N, C-alpha and C positions, 0 to 999 in steps of 0.2 A: 504494500500500500504506500503511495507517495506521501511525503511529509505533509504537503498541502491538503491532500485528501483526508489524511488522518486528523488534521486540525479541524476540518469541517465535520468529520464524524463526531468529534468531541462536541461541537456545537449542537448537532441534531440530537445526540444522546441527552445532553442537558435539557434541551427543550422538551423532548419526549418524557424525560423524568419529571419535569415540572408539570407536564400534562397529566401524567399518571398520579401525581400527588394532588391533583384536583385544582391547580391554580391556573390552568389554561385549558381552553376547549380544544377538542381534536381538530376542528376546522381551523382554529387559529394556528395550530402547529403544522397544518398540512403543507403550506408553501415551502417551508424549509426542508421538510421531508422530500418534497418533489425536486427541489433544487439539488440537494445533496445526492438523492437517489439517481437523478439523471447524470450527475458528474461521475458517480461510481459505476455507471453502465457505459458511458461514452469513453471514459479513461481506459478500462480494461479492453474494450473493443479495439482501441488504437494500439494498445500494447500487444495484443495478440496479432494484429495485422502487421506490426513491425518487428515481431519477435524472431522471424526467420525460422520458426518451428522449435525454438529453444524450450525444452520441457520445463525448466525452472521459471521462465518468464510466463509460460502458459499457466502453470500452477499458481503463481502469484496473482495473475489476472482473474483466475477462477474465484479466488477469495473475494475480490472486489465485487464481482457479480452478485454473490450471496448477500452482501450488505446493501448493495445498490437496489436489488429487488425488494429487500425488506423495507427500505425507506420509501420507495415508490409505492409499495403496497399499502403502507401506513397512510400516505398522503391520499391515495385514491379511495381507500376505505372511508377516510374521514370526510372527504368531499361528497362521496356518493352514498354515504350511510350504509355501507355494506357490513355484513357480519364478519367477525374477526377469526372464525374458526380455521379457515384455510391458511391465513397468515400464521396462526398458532402452530399448525402442523408443519408448515414450512420452517418455522423457527426451530423446531426440533431437529430438522435436517441441518440447519446452520449450526446448531449447538454441537452436533456430532462432528461436523467438519472442523469447527473451531477447536474442539478438544484434541482432535488428531493433529492439527497444526501446532497447538501448544506443546504436545508431546514431542513433535519433531523439533521445535525450537529448543526445548530443554536438552534434547539429545545433541543438538548442534552447538551447545554451550552458549545459548542466548537466553539466560534465565529471566531477564526482564520481559522480553517479548513472549517467553513461555508463559509467564504469569499473566500477561496481558491477554493472550489468546484463551487461556483457561478461564480467566475472568469473563471474557465475552461468552464463553460456552455456558457459564453459570447464568449470565443475564438472559441469553436466548432460551435457556431452559425455563426460566421464569416467564418469558413471553409465551412459551408453549403452554405452561400450566395456566397462565392467566387467560389467554385467548383460545387455545385449542381445547382446554378442558373446563373452561368457564369458572376458574377459581378466582372470582372477583375479589375475594378478601386479600389476595396477594397484590392487588393494585398498588397500594401505598409503599410496600417494601420494594416492589419492582421499580417504582418511580425513584425511590431513594438510591437503589443500586445503579439505575441508569444514570442519574445525575452525577453521582460520585465517579462512576466509571467514565463518564464523559470528560471529566477533568483529569483523572489520574491515568487512564489507559489510552487516552486519545489526545486531548488538547495539550496537556503538559508535555508528554513525550514528543509530540510533533513540534512544539515550540522549542524544546531542547535540541531536537534534531536539526531544525532550521538554523539554530544558533551554534551548532557544533558543540553542544554541551551534554549530549546524551551519553550515558555510561551503562554498559552491560556488566552487572555483577550480582552475585547472590545477595549481598547486603542490601543493594537497592531494591531488588525484587522482593525480598522478604519484608523489608521496611515498608514498601508500597502496599504489600498485601495486608499487613497488620494495620497500617494507617488507614487504608481504604475501608477495612471492616469497621474500625472505630468511627470513621466518618459516616458510614451508612447508618449506624446506630444513632449517632447524633442528629443526622438529618431527619431520620424517621421520627425521633422524639420531638425535635424542634418543630417539625411540620404539622404534627397532629393538632395542636391547639390552633394554629393558623388555618389549617384546613377546615376545622370546625367553624371558624368565623366566616370563611369564604363560601362554604356550601350552605345554601339556604335551608332552614328547617321547614319541613312540610307543615302546612297550616292544619 
C-alpha cells in the first residue's frame, strides 16, 4: 500500500469509527468512503498494469482491492440504504487475507506491519460480526477500534513513512499494540456519555 494511500485509509477509518460511535450519519460518511475506495481501486489497477507480471507487485495490489471494495461498498450502502449483510461476509474474507498477510510480515521480520495487518484482521472480523451476523451491540466497540486503528495503523505510520521516520522493531510493534488496546478502552469509555447526549431519547 502506498504511503499516501495508507494516510487516507487512516482518515476513512477514523470517520467510519466516528460513524459507528453514533456521532455521524452513514450518509455523511459516504463521500469519503467513495473517494478513498475509488483511489484504492484505481491505484492497484495501475500497479498491476505496470507490474510486468511481477508476482510481488500483483500480490500487493490485491490487498488494495480488498480495502478499496470495502470503502466503496460502505459508501454505496449508505447512499442507497442497502442492507449490510453482504459487506459483512465480504469483511470476513478480508479478515482472513489480512491475517495471512500479517503472518507473512512477521515471518519477513517486519513486526510493525505484522501487527498492523493482524490489527486490521481483528477490525474486519468485527465488521463481519456487526454487519454479517447482525451483532448490533458491537457497534460502539467496533467504532472505537476503527478510530484508534485509523490513527495508529494507518495515518501515523504513513506520516512517519512520508517523513522517513518509520522504524521496524518489536519494541515499536508491541508498544503500539499495548497502547492501541488502552486507547480503545479509553475511547469507548469516553464516548459512551457523549453518545448518550447525541442520540435522541424516544418520546
